[in-house]
N, C-alpha and C positions, 0 to 999 in steps of 0.2 A: 753715329754717323750723321752729319748734317750737310745737306746740299743746298746751297744758296741759288735762288732763281731771280734773275732780273725781271720783275713783273712789268716793267715799263718799256722793255726793248722789243722791237719788231712792229710790223704793220698792224698786227691784230692784238696788241697788248691792251689790257692784261687778260682778256677773256680766254684766249687760246692757251696761255700759260696755265691758267686754272684747269682747263680741260685736260691738258697733258698731265697735270698733277693728279687729277681724279682718275685718269686711266692708269697711272702708275700705281696708285693705291689699290685699284680694282684688281690688279695683277699681283697683289700682295707684296708690293715694294716695302722694303724694311727701313728705309732712311727717314729721318725727320727733315722736312722741307722748310727752308727759311725763305719766306716771300719778302723780297726787297723792293720797295716802291712807295708811292704816295698813298698813305693810309686812306685818304679821302676817296680815292678811286678804287682801291682793292678791297677795303673792308666791306662795302655794300655787296660785293659779288660773292663773298663767303657764304651768304645765306642760300645761294643757289647750289652749293655743293655739300656733300655729307662727309667732311673730313673728321676723322676721329680726334677726340681731345688728346693733345700731346703729340699729334703727328705733324704739327706745323707751328711756326711762329711768324710774326711780322716784324720787320725792321723798317722804320719809316725813313724814306728817302724822297723828299719833295721835288727834287729837280730831275730833269731828263736830258740826256745828251741826244740831240737829234741826229738823224742819219747823215745829214750833210755837213755837220759841224766838224771843224778841224780837231782831230783826236787829242793831240797834246794840249792844245789851248783849252779845249773843253774839260779835260780831266783836271787841269790846273785851276780853272775858274769855277767849275761846278763840283765842289767837294762834297756836296750833298746829293749828287745825282745817284741814281740806282747803280750805275756801273762803278762809280768811284767808291761808294759805300760797300759794294760787293767785294771789291779788291781789298778794302780796309779790313773787312771781316775775315777774308781769306788769309791775309798777311799776318793777322793777329790770332790765327788759329781758332776763330769763333765759328767758322764753317770749314768743311773738309774739301769742298769743290764748289766751283762757281759756273753758272750757265747763263748765257744771254744770247738773244737774237737781235740785239741792238747794234749800235755803231761798231762795225768790224774793226776799223782802225783804232778806236778807243779800247776795244778788247785786247788787241794786239799790243798796243802801247802799255796798257795796264799790266799785261802778262810780263812784259819785259822789265818794267820798272818797279812795280809793286812786289813782284816775286823775283828772287834771284835765280839765274840759270843754275842747273845742277853742277856739281863739281866736275870740272873737266870739259864741260860743254862750251864750245865756241859761240854758237848761235842756236837758239831754239828753232823749231820748224813746225809746219802744219802739214797735215796729210789728208788724203781722201781715199775712200773705199772704191775699188775698181771691180765691178761685177764681171767675172770671167764667163765665157760662153758655155763652159761645161758645168756651170753651177758653183765653181769655186770662187774664192774672194781674194783679191789682191790689194796692195797698198801702194799708193803713189805719193812721193814726197821729194821735194818741197812743192807746195802748190800755191805759193804767193807771198810767204813771209820774207823770203830772201831772194829778191830778183836777181842779184848778182852774187855769185858764190865762189868760194875758193875750193880747191880739190880736197883739202882737209875737212871742210864742212860737209861735202858730199859723203865722205867717209863716215863722219859721225851720223849723218842722216841714215845711212845704211845700218849702222849699229842700233840707233834708236828705233828705226822702223822694224828691225828684226825682233827686238824685245817686245814691241807692241804687237806684232803679228803673232808671236809665240803666246803671249799671256792674255791678249784680248781677243784675237781672231782664232786662237787655238791651232795655229799652224806649226807643226814640229819641224825644226831645222829649216826655216824659210829660205828659199832661193832668192838671192839678190842680183838684180840686173841693172846695169847702167844704161839709161836711155841714150841712144846714139843714132847716127845716120847710117850705120853699117855694123855688121857683127864682128868684123876683124879687129884685132888689137891694133891700135895706132890710128883708127878712124876718128873722125869728129873734129870739133873745134879744140882750142887750146885747153879749155877746162876739162873736156872729156878725155883728151889725151893724157893730161897730167893726173886725173883722178883714177884712171884705169889701173896703173901699177900699184897705187896705194890700196885700192880695194882688193886687188889680187893678193897682196901680201898680208891682208888683215885676217888673222886666224880666228877672230871673233865672229866672223860672218861666213855664210855659204855663198860666196861670189861665183856666179856662173858666166860672167862676161857681159858683153854688150847685148842689148836687145833693141829692136827697131820699133817704129810706130805701129807696124802691123802686128806686133807681138803683144801689145798692151792688153787686148781683150782675150788673148789666148792664154792657155795655162803653161806659160814658159817661165815666168818668174813670179814670186809671191810679193817681193818688195822691189819696187821700181824707183830708182833714184834719178833726180834731175834738178836743175836750178829752178827757183821759184817762178821765173818768167815763163819758162817752158811749161812748167807744171800747171800754172794758173790758166794758161790758154787751153790746155787739155781738159782741165776741170770744167771750165765754162762750156767747152765743146760738148763734153759728156752730159752736162746738165740739160742740153737741148734735146737729147734723145727722147726722154720721157715726154716732154711737152709736144714734140713733133708727132710722135706715134699716137699720142692721145688725140691731137687735133685731126689726124687722118684716120682715126678709129682703127688703128692697128693694135690688135689685142694679142699680146704674147707675154708670158711670165718673165721672160728674159728682160724685155724692155721695162717692165714694171720695177725691176731692180735698180734702175737708174733714177727712180723717184727719191729725191734727197730726204723725204720724210721718213723713209725706211731706216736711215742711218742717224738721223737727228741733227748732228752737228760735227764740226771739225775740232778735234782736241789739239791743244798746243803741246808739243813734245819737247822735253829738255828743260822744263821748269820744275819747281819743287812740288807743286800741287796741281790737281786736275782743273783745267780751264777749258770749257767747251763752247765754241762759237757756232751759233745757229744761223740759218738763212733768215733774212729780214722778213720773208713771207711765211715763216714757220707757223704751222697750225698745231692742233693738239697732239697729233701722233708724233710730230717731230719733237715736241717738248717731252713727251713721254719717253721717247728713245734717247734723248739727251740725258734725262735723269737716270735711265737704266745704264747708259754708258758710264756716267759719273759714278754710279754705285759699283759697277764692275771694276773701274779703275782704282777706286778706293780699296775694295776688297783684295784685289791682287797686288796692291802696292807697286803697280807697274812703273810709276814715275821714278821711284827710288832705284829701281832696277836698271835705269838708263844711265846711271853715273858711270863715267869713263875714267 
């Protein structure tokens, strides 16, 4: 098992990526890590860490795609960037998963064009973990990859989310809810009204009907489906919980669960191999958790289970 890490992506690259790798190995991680980046910057840092021989390799990628660069243009013009090289390695099966905290747009574009969607998938999606108030965990998707959606896409998001919730989050027969402005069938905009009967008739999922905004943090549904425009707003809103409570010195284990470092990154669902996108300000713990997630996704073969 080989997991590729973009060592140049993120505000604290490459130091924090190395810290995450060190923490991964300290917890007896079993994967071989492939450090992708500028050898002149990453090789000197190796002396600061005690990686076992054979536990890692380095692939030289001298260019970097900046956070503000246009994703498609950058991928086309910077073929030797760490992100471009990472996707080349993934597409040619030289690594089994790819992780980056770099340019999100470039990671999404690379996922869509370097890797083919799974058979039957209309559009890949990205999701986020939702901490429930009772200690349980939920999944919200889409959270930004598909701003405008069709009803059939929401249906596939529900199926992919259910597979992920089962095999990665360990939720048996996950309940699927359609995020809406009311519980009654027939509520909502045209998208929600059209998606409801399709979800209701889908025997592959455990559809429980509509859920409202007030239900997101309650244990009403395990997989919550919406368009990427709505989901991204909710994601950014939820990300503010941890920072606000920290600023106001509000100490409670529940609010600690909104710390993105605890989950590492966002996997792209519906493509052939694991791609995990981290926050630009990711530090060591986030990288460690991204590596652990990639390891679990490879072990379970969860991506191939999403074929429709």
